[in-house]
C-alpha positions as CSV (number, residue, x, y, z in Angstrom):
1,M,68.7,51.7,122.5
2,H,69.1,55.6,122.7
3,L,71.4,57.3,124.6
4,A,71.4,60.5,126.4
5,G,72.4,63.4,124.5
6,K,75.5,64.0,126.9
7,A,76.3,60.8,127.2
8,M,76.0,60.4,122.8
9,R,78.3,63.6,122.7
10,N,81.2,62.4,124.9
11,W,80.9,59.3,123.1
12,L,81.2,60.5,119.6
13,R,84.0,62.9,120.7
14,L,85.6,59.7,122.1
15,L,85.2,57.6,118.8
16,S,86.6,60.8,117.0
17,T,90.1,60.4,118.4
18,C,89.9,56.3,117.4
19,T,89.3,56.3,113.5
20,C,92.1,55.4,111.4
21,L,93.4,55.8,108.0
22,L,93.4,52.6,106.0
23,T,97.0,51.5,107.5
24,A,97.4,53.3,110.5
25,A,97.7,51.7,113.6
26,L,94.8,52.0,116.5
27,P,95.7,54.6,118.9
28,A,96.9,54.7,122.5
29,A,95.1,51.8,123.8
30,A,97.8,49.7,122.0
31,A,100.8,49.1,124.4
32,E,104.1,47.8,123.5
33,G,104.5,43.8,123.6
34,D,100.5,43.8,121.8
35,L,100.1,41.4,119.6
36,A,99.9,43.0,116.0
37,V,97.3,42.4,113.7
38,K,96.1,43.7,110.3
39,V,92.2,44.3,110.0
40,A,90.9,44.2,106.4
41,V,87.7,45.9,105.7
42,E,86.0,46.9,102.0
43,G,85.6,50.7,102.7
44,A,82.7,50.7,100.5
45,F,79.9,49.5,102.2
46,P,78.2,52.4,104.3
47,P,77.3,52.6,107.0
48,F,79.1,49.9,108.2
49,N,82.6,50.8,106.8
50,Y,83.5,53.5,104.1
51,L,85.7,56.2,103.2
52,D,84.6,60.0,104.6
53,A,85.9,63.0,102.5
54,Q,88.9,63.0,104.3
55,Q,89.6,59.5,103.1
56,K,89.8,58.2,106.6
57,L,87.7,54.6,107.7
58,Q,84.0,55.5,109.2
59,G,81.5,53.0,110.4
60,F,80.0,50.6,112.2
61,D,82.5,47.7,111.8
62,V,85.5,50.4,112.2
63,D,84.2,51.5,115.7
64,I,83.5,47.7,116.7
65,A,87.0,46.5,115.2
66,N,88.7,49.6,117.0
67,A,86.9,48.6,120.7
68,L,87.8,45.1,120.2
69,C,91.6,45.9,119.4
70,E,91.7,48.4,122.5
71,S,89.9,45.4,124.6
72,A,92.1,42.5,123.3
73,H,95.2,44.1,123.5
74,L,96.2,44.2,120.1
75,T,98.1,46.5,117.9
76,C,95.8,46.9,115.0
77,E,96.3,48.2,111.3
78,F,93.3,48.4,109.1
79,V,94.0,47.4,105.2
80,I,91.4,48.1,102.5
81,Q,90.5,45.2,100.6
82,K,88.1,44.6,97.3
83,W,85.5,42.5,98.6
84,E,86.0,39.6,95.9
85,D,89.3,39.2,97.2
86,M,88.6,39.3,101.2
87,I,89.0,35.8,101.4
88,P,91.9,35.1,99.2
89,G,93.8,38.0,100.8
90,L,93.1,36.2,104.3
91,L,94.4,33.2,103.2
92,A,97.5,34.6,101.5
93,K,98.3,36.1,104.8
94,R,97.8,39.7,103.5
95,Y,95.9,40.4,106.9
96,D,94.8,38.7,109.8
97,V,91.1,39.1,110.4
98,I,88.2,40.4,108.5
99,V,85.8,42.9,109.9
100,S,83.8,43.9,107.2
101,S,80.1,42.6,107.5
102,M,81.3,39.1,106.2
103,S,77.9,36.6,106.8
104,M,78.7,33.0,107.9
105,S,77.3,31.3,105.0
106,E,78.0,27.8,105.0
107,E,79.9,28.5,101.8
108,R,82.3,30.5,103.9
109,R,83.0,28.4,106.9
110,K,84.4,25.7,104.5
111,Q,87.4,28.1,103.8
112,V,87.7,30.9,107.3
113,A,87.1,30.3,110.8
114,F,84.5,32.9,112.5
115,T,84.4,34.4,115.7
116,D,81.1,35.0,117.4
117,V,78.5,36.3,115.6
118,Y,78.8,40.6,116.4
119,Y,75.7,41.5,114.5
120,N,72.7,40.2,112.9
121,S,70.8,41.4,109.5
122,P,68.3,39.6,107.1
123,S,68.5,40.3,103.5
124,I,65.6,41.8,101.3
125,F,64.8,43.3,98.0
126,I,64.1,46.7,97.4
127,A,62.1,48.3,94.7
128,R,61.1,51.9,93.6
129,K,58.5,53.3,94.6
130,G,55.5,53.0,92.2
131,S,56.9,50.1,90.3
132,G,54.1,47.7,90.6
133,I,56.0,44.9,91.8
134,S,54.3,44.1,95.1
135,E,55.0,40.4,95.7
136,V,58.6,39.1,95.4
137,N,59.4,35.0,94.4
138,P,60.8,33.5,91.4
139,E,57.4,33.7,89.6
140,T,56.5,36.9,89.9
141,L,60.1,38.5,89.2
142,K,59.9,36.5,85.9
143,G,61.8,38.7,83.0
144,V,62.3,41.6,85.6
145,S,65.8,43.1,86.2
146,I,67.6,42.2,89.5
147,G,70.5,44.0,90.5
148,V,73.2,42.2,92.9
149,T,76.6,42.9,94.8
150,K,79.4,41.1,93.2
151,A,80.9,38.0,95.3
152,T,78.1,38.4,98.0
153,A,75.6,35.9,99.8
154,Q,72.6,38.2,97.9
155,A,74.4,37.5,94.6
156,A,74.6,33.6,95.3
157,F,70.9,33.9,96.5
158,V,69.9,35.5,93.2
159,D,72.3,33.1,91.1
160,K,70.4,29.9,92.4
161,F,66.6,30.9,92.7
162,Y,66.1,33.7,90.3
163,K,68.9,33.5,87.4
164,A,66.6,30.9,85.2
165,G,63.5,33.4,84.7
166,S,65.3,36.8,85.4
167,E,68.0,39.6,84.2
168,V,70.4,39.6,86.5
169,T,72.9,42.4,86.5
170,V,75.9,42.3,89.1
171,F,77.5,45.6,90.0
172,P,81.0,45.9,91.5
173,E,79.8,47.5,95.0
174,S,77.2,48.6,96.7
175,P,77.1,52.2,96.3
176,D,77.0,51.4,92.0
177,L,74.2,48.9,93.0
178,Y,71.9,51.4,94.9
179,K,72.6,53.9,91.8
180,G,71.8,51.1,89.5
181,L,68.3,50.6,91.2
182,A,67.8,54.7,91.6
183,D,68.6,55.4,87.6
184,G,66.6,52.5,86.5
185,S,69.4,50.4,85.4
186,V,67.6,47.5,87.2
187,D,63.9,46.8,88.4
188,I,64.6,45.3,92.1
189,I,67.7,44.8,94.0
190,L,68.8,42.4,96.5
191,E,70.5,43.8,99.9
192,D,71.6,43.4,103.2
193,K,68.3,44.9,105.1
194,L,70.9,47.1,107.6
195,A,73.1,48.2,105.2
196,I,70.6,49.7,103.0
197,Y,68.9,51.5,105.6
198,D,71.1,54.3,105.6
199,W,70.7,55.1,102.4
200,L,66.9,54.9,102.1
201,T,66.2,56.7,105.1
202,N,69.1,59.4,104.7
203,T,69.7,60.0,101.3
204,K,67.7,61.9,98.7
205,A,68.7,59.2,96.0
206,G,66.9,56.7,98.5
207,Q,63.6,58.1,98.7
208,C,63.2,56.5,95.4
209,C,62.8,53.4,96.8
210,E,61.4,51.2,99.7
211,F,61.4,47.5,100.6
212,R,59.6,44.6,98.8
213,G,58.8,41.2,100.0
214,A,59.3,39.8,103.5
215,D,62.6,39.3,105.2
216,L,65.2,36.5,104.1
217,L,66.9,34.7,106.7
218,D,68.4,31.6,105.0
219,T,71.4,30.6,107.0
220,T,72.6,28.5,103.9
221,Y,73.5,31.8,101.6
222,F,73.4,34.5,104.4
223,G,74.3,32.8,107.4
224,A,73.5,33.0,111.2
225,G,74.6,36.6,111.1
226,A,77.9,38.8,110.5
227,G,81.0,37.3,111.9
228,I,84.8,38.3,112.0
229,A,86.6,36.0,109.6
230,L,90.1,34.3,110.5
231,R,92.4,32.2,109.2
232,P,91.4,28.3,110.1
233,G,93.6,27.3,113.1
234,D,94.0,31.1,114.4
235,D,92.5,29.3,117.7
236,D,93.8,32.0,120.2
237,L,93.4,35.1,118.1
238,R,89.8,33.7,117.9
239,Q,89.1,33.7,121.2
240,R,91.0,36.6,122.4
241,L,88.5,38.4,120.2
242,N,85.4,36.5,121.5
243,T,86.5,37.2,125.0
244,A,87.2,40.9,123.7
245,L,83.1,40.9,121.9
246,A,82.0,39.7,125.3
247,D,83.6,42.5,127.3
248,I,82.6,45.1,125.1
249,K,78.6,44.1,125.0
250,A,79.1,43.6,128.8
251,A,80.4,47.4,129.2
252,G,77.9,49.2,127.4
253,T,80.9,50.0,124.2
254,Y,78.8,48.0,122.0
255,D,75.1,49.7,122.6
256,M,77.1,53.4,122.3
257,I,78.2,52.3,118.5
258,N,75.1,50.4,118.0
259,A,73.1,53.8,118.8
260,K,76.0,55.7,116.9
261,Y,74.3,54.2,113.6
262,F,70.8,52.7,114.2
263,P,67.8,53.6,116.4
264,F,67.6,50.1,117.2
265,S,69.4,47.1,118.1
266,I,71.1,45.1,115.8
267,E,72.6,42.9,118.3
C-alpha cells in the first residue's frame, strides 16, 4: 500500500519522535499507572530491527512495538538480546515480551505463548548471480555450501533436510550471513524473504545475489507467521496486545508502518 507524499512525511515525522534507545521508556502515550513491560528485540535484523548510526533502535518491529504499547496503554522499555538467548531470557523474566520477527514454529509453541500473527513471510534460498545453481532441493545442493543464521527456523530446516549432503555454515547474525554469501564463503543461504529483501534491493553488496527456488512455507519449521512471544500464562497481557494489534490495523497505523519499509503488504 502506497501513501500520499504529505501523509507519509507526517507519519515519518511522528515515528521519528517515537524511536527509543535500547532501555528508554516509550514516550508520551504512556500514562502514570500504565502497566510496565520490557520488550526484547535482537537489534541485528534489518529492516525489522537494527541499530542506526546513533545506536538507536529502528525498524518495522520497533515501530510496531511502539504503536502496540501506545494503543494498549503500556509503559514499555526495549531490551536488546542476542537471538539464541531470546526465549531463555523471556522465561527467566528478564523481559516480558519478544517483538523480534519470531516465527511461531511448533517447537517454539512448546516453550512460549504467542499473540496473533503480526506479519507473514516465507523463507527462501538466495545465491550469487551466475552461480549455476538453478533448482534447489537436497539432491541439487549435494556438495554445495549452505549458510544459515544461528538458532533460527532456517537453521533447523537445513539441519533436517540438507545437512547430510551439504556443508552447512552457521553464522552468528544475519549481517554475517549476508556477507558470507557476498564474499563467497558459502554458495547459497536460506533466509526469511522479507528480512533479506532490503539487502538485495537497496544495498550495493546485495546486487550480487538473487532468490533461488520457490518460497518455503513449511509451518512445522517456519510457523504460521511472526508473533509476539510471551511467557505461558500471561493471558491478560496477551489479550491486551491482540486487542491493540486489531486496533492499529483498524486505525490504519499498521498500514503506514508497513509502507515505511515495504512497497507491498506483509500482513
